[in-house]
C-alpha positions as CSV (number, residue, x, y, z in Angstrom):
1,M,-35.5,-16.3,-17.1
2,T,-34.6,-18.1,-20.3
3,I,-31.8,-20.7,-20.6
4,K,-29.8,-18.4,-22.8
5,R,-29.9,-15.6,-20.2
6,V,-28.7,-18.1,-17.6
7,I,-25.9,-19.3,-19.8
8,D,-25.0,-15.6,-20.6
9,A,-24.6,-14.9,-16.9
10,I,-22.2,-17.8,-16.1
11,P,-18.9,-16.1,-17.3
12,A,-19.7,-12.9,-15.4
13,V,-20.3,-14.8,-12.2
14,A,-17.1,-16.8,-12.7
15,R,-15.1,-13.7,-13.3
16,N,-16.1,-12.5,-9.9
17,I,-15.5,-15.9,-8.2
18,V,-11.9,-16.0,-9.3
19,P,-10.6,-12.9,-7.5
20,L,-12.9,-13.3,-4.5
21,N,-11.6,-16.8,-4.1
22,G,-8.0,-15.5,-4.4
23,I,-8.6,-12.7,-1.9
24,F,-10.6,-14.5,0.8
25,A,-9.5,-18.2,0.4
26,L,-6.0,-17.9,-1.0
27,N,-5.0,-14.7,0.8
28,W,-3.8,-12.8,-2.3
29,Q,-1.8,-9.7,-1.8
30,P,-3.0,-6.4,-3.3
31,G,-0.5,-6.5,-6.2
32,S,-1.8,-9.9,-7.3
33,A,-5.5,-8.8,-7.2
34,I,-4.9,-5.6,-9.2
35,A,-2.6,-7.5,-11.7
36,V,-5.2,-10.1,-12.3
37,Y,-7.9,-7.5,-12.8
38,W,-5.6,-5.5,-15.2
39,V,-5.1,-8.7,-17.3
40,E,-8.9,-9.3,-17.2
41,S,-9.5,-5.7,-18.4
42,V,-6.9,-6.1,-21.2
43,L,-8.5,-9.4,-22.4
44,M,-12.0,-8.1,-22.2
45,A,-11.0,-5.0,-24.2
46,A,-9.3,-7.2,-26.8
47,V,-12.5,-9.2,-27.1
48,A,-14.5,-6.0,-27.5
49,V,-12.2,-4.8,-30.3
50,G,-12.6,-8.2,-32.0
51,F,-16.4,-7.8,-32.0
52,C,-15.9,-4.2,-33.4
53,V,-13.9,-5.7,-36.2
54,R,-16.5,-8.3,-36.8
55,L,-19.3,-5.7,-36.9
56,K,-17.3,-3.5,-39.3
57,R,-17.1,-6.4,-41.7
58,Q,-20.7,-7.4,-41.4
59,I,-22.0,-3.9,-42.2
60,S,-19.3,-3.0,-44.7
61,N,-20.2,-1.5,-48.1
62,E,-19.1,-4.8,-49.7
63,A,-21.7,-6.7,-47.5
64,M,-24.4,-4.2,-48.6
65,T,-23.4,-4.7,-52.3
66,E,-23.5,-8.5,-51.9
67,A,-27.0,-8.3,-50.3
68,R,-28.3,-6.1,-53.0
69,A,-26.8,-8.3,-55.7
70,A,-28.6,-11.3,-54.1
71,G,-31.9,-9.5,-54.0
72,A,-31.9,-9.3,-50.2
73,L,-33.2,-5.7,-50.1
74,D,-34.4,-6.0,-46.5
75,E,-30.9,-7.1,-45.4
76,A,-29.3,-4.3,-47.4
77,A,-31.6,-1.8,-45.7
78,H,-30.7,-3.2,-42.3
79,I,-27.0,-2.9,-43.1
80,A,-27.6,0.8,-44.1
81,D,-29.4,1.4,-40.7
82,E,-26.5,-0.3,-38.8
83,Q,-23.9,1.8,-40.7
84,R,-25.7,5.0,-39.6
85,A,-26.0,3.8,-36.0
86,A,-22.3,2.8,-36.0
87,R,-21.1,6.3,-36.9
88,T,-22.1,7.7,-33.4
89,A,-21.9,4.5,-31.3
90,G,-18.2,4.6,-30.6
91,V,-17.5,1.2,-32.0
92,N,-14.7,2.0,-34.5
93,P,-12.1,-0.8,-34.0
94,A,-9.1,1.5,-34.4
95,Q,-10.4,4.1,-32.0
96,V,-11.5,1.5,-29.4
97,S,-8.2,-0.4,-29.6
98,L,-6.1,2.9,-29.4
99,F,-8.0,4.1,-26.3
100,F,-7.9,0.9,-24.3
101,G,-4.4,0.0,-25.5
102,V,-2.8,3.3,-24.4
103,S,-4.8,3.9,-21.2
104,L,-4.4,0.3,-19.9
105,A,-0.6,0.4,-20.7
106,V,-0.3,3.7,-18.8
107,F,-2.2,2.2,-15.9
108,G,0.0,-0.9,-15.8
109,V,3.1,1.2,-15.5
110,F,1.5,3.6,-13.0
111,I,0.3,0.9,-10.6
112,A,3.5,-1.1,-10.9
113,V,5.5,2.0,-9.8
114,I,3.1,2.7,-7.0
115,L,3.1,-0.9,-5.7
116,W,6.9,-1.0,-5.9
117,M,7.2,2.2,-3.9
118,L,4.8,0.8,-1.2
119,A,6.8,-2.4,-1.1
120,S,10.1,-0.5,-0.8
121,K,8.8,1.4,2.2
122,G,7.5,-1.7,3.9
123,T,3.8,-0.7,3.6
124,I,3.2,-3.9,1.7
125,D,5.3,-6.4,3.6
126,R,5.0,-9.3,1.2
127,P,7.0,-9.7,-2.0
128,F,5.2,-9.8,-5.3
129,D,4.0,-13.3,-5.9
130,W,4.2,-14.3,-9.5
131,E,2.6,-17.7,-8.8
132,E,-0.6,-16.0,-7.5
133,V,-0.7,-13.8,-10.6
134,T,-0.1,-16.7,-13.0
135,D,-2.8,-18.9,-11.4
136,G,-5.3,-16.0,-11.4
137,T,-4.7,-14.8,-14.9
138,T,-4.8,-18.4,-16.2
139,A,-8.2,-18.9,-14.6
140,I,-9.5,-15.5,-15.9
141,A,-8.3,-16.3,-19.4
142,V,-10.2,-19.6,-19.4
143,V,-13.3,-17.9,-18.1
144,I,-13.1,-15.2,-20.8
145,A,-12.5,-17.8,-23.5
146,V,-15.6,-19.7,-22.4
147,G,-17.6,-16.4,-22.3
148,L,-16.4,-15.6,-25.8
149,A,-17.6,-19.0,-27.0
150,I,-21.0,-18.4,-25.4
151,D,-21.2,-15.0,-27.0
152,L,-20.5,-16.4,-30.4
153,Y,-23.3,-18.9,-29.9
154,L,-25.8,-16.3,-28.5
155,L,-24.8,-13.6,-31.1
156,P,-24.3,-15.4,-34.4
157,A,-24.8,-11.9,-36.1
158,T,-23.3,-8.9,-34.3
159,S,-25.4,-5.7,-34.0
160,V,-24.3,-2.2,-33.3
161,A,-26.2,-2.2,-30.0
162,A,-24.6,-5.4,-28.8
163,V,-21.1,-4.2,-29.6
164,K,-21.7,-0.8,-28.0
165,E,-22.9,-2.6,-24.9
166,R,-19.7,-4.6,-24.8
167,V,-17.5,-1.5,-25.3
168,N,-19.5,0.4,-22.5
169,A,-18.9,-2.6,-20.2
170,C,-15.2,-2.3,-20.8
171,L,-15.4,1.5,-20.1
172,T,-17.1,0.7,-16.8
173,R,-14.3,-1.8,-16.0
174,W,-11.7,0.7,-17.0
175,G,-13.2,3.3,-14.6
176,L,-13.2,0.8,-11.8
177,L,-9.6,-0.1,-12.5
178,W,-8.4,3.6,-12.2
179,T,-10.6,4.1,-9.1
180,L,-8.9,1.1,-7.5
181,G,-5.5,2.5,-8.6
182,F,-6.0,5.9,-7.0
183,V,-8.4,5.3,-4.1
184,G,-7.2,1.8,-3.2
185,T,-3.5,2.7,-3.0
186,A,-4.4,5.9,-1.0
187,L,-6.2,3.6,1.5
188,I,-3.0,1.5,1.8
189,V,-0.9,4.6,2.4
190,F,-3.2,6.2,4.9
191,T,-4.2,3.1,6.9
192,G,-0.9,1.2,6.5
193,S,-2.9,-1.9,5.9
194,P,-3.4,-3.7,2.5
195,G,-6.5,-5.3,3.8
196,W,-8.6,-2.1,3.1
197,F,-7.5,-2.3,-0.5
198,L,-8.6,-5.9,-0.9
199,W,-12.0,-5.2,0.7
200,L,-12.5,-2.2,-1.6
201,F,-11.6,-4.3,-4.6
202,A,-13.9,-7.1,-3.7
203,V,-16.9,-4.9,-2.9
204,L,-16.6,-2.6,-5.9
205,K,-15.9,-5.3,-8.4
206,T,-18.8,-7.5,-7.2
207,C,-21.2,-4.6,-7.0
208,V,-20.3,-2.9,-10.3
209,E,-20.3,-6.1,-12.3
210,T,-23.5,-7.5,-10.7
211,L,-25.4,-4.2,-11.4
212,A,-24.0,-4.1,-14.9
213,G,-25.0,-7.7,-15.5
214,A,-28.5,-7.2,-14.1
215,E,-29.0,-4.1,-16.3
216,R,-27.9,-6.0,-19.4
217,G,-30.2,-8.9,-18.5
218,F,-33.1,-6.5,-18.0
219,R,-32.4,-4.7,-21.3
220,R,-32.2,-8.0,-23.2
221,G,-35.3,-9.3,-21.6
222,R,-37.5,-6.3,-22.6
223,P,-39.8,-6.8,-25.6
224,A,-38.6,-5.1,-28.7
């Protein structure tokens, strides 16, 4: 395992440590855990959109024209290949930002209403703790900022494959978020215990992100 791959894995590990520490060491309530994960998903989607914008600029017609004018025909050909790949890769900045922006906003309203109803009925017997959420989101934001700095170091030039990988990771996180919203809250309702939600959250998040990270590391480690 190369040093770059080890460095690349640090932010992903840290993003798991923050909620696990909150749940098992700091005794977070379900609302805090899902709120922090929602913020994490929003921030990661924003970063993905940023990389989509960066890619669009790097493979623009203007970039191709400049490469041809400079006599860099190989670079111009590479840009043309990337343009073709981008058309079917689902990395259009406007489409990606619209999808995640709308769906995550809808989820935020949906889960806030559900948690409020559960708290009103006494199923969740602790009031929403803004301090837990503030501390958790601050830690997550720092981790994501560090991860972004690492990505910019490891990926000085963005490729369609790398950006598609990032968008797909956000889709995986998005799917997990909605699963937690439906299945997790159903567990709270049927069992009357928020503890089941927290265990589901911890297990699913750790397993999904660990498997995704392992797959990405394997893919990057294969010879071209």
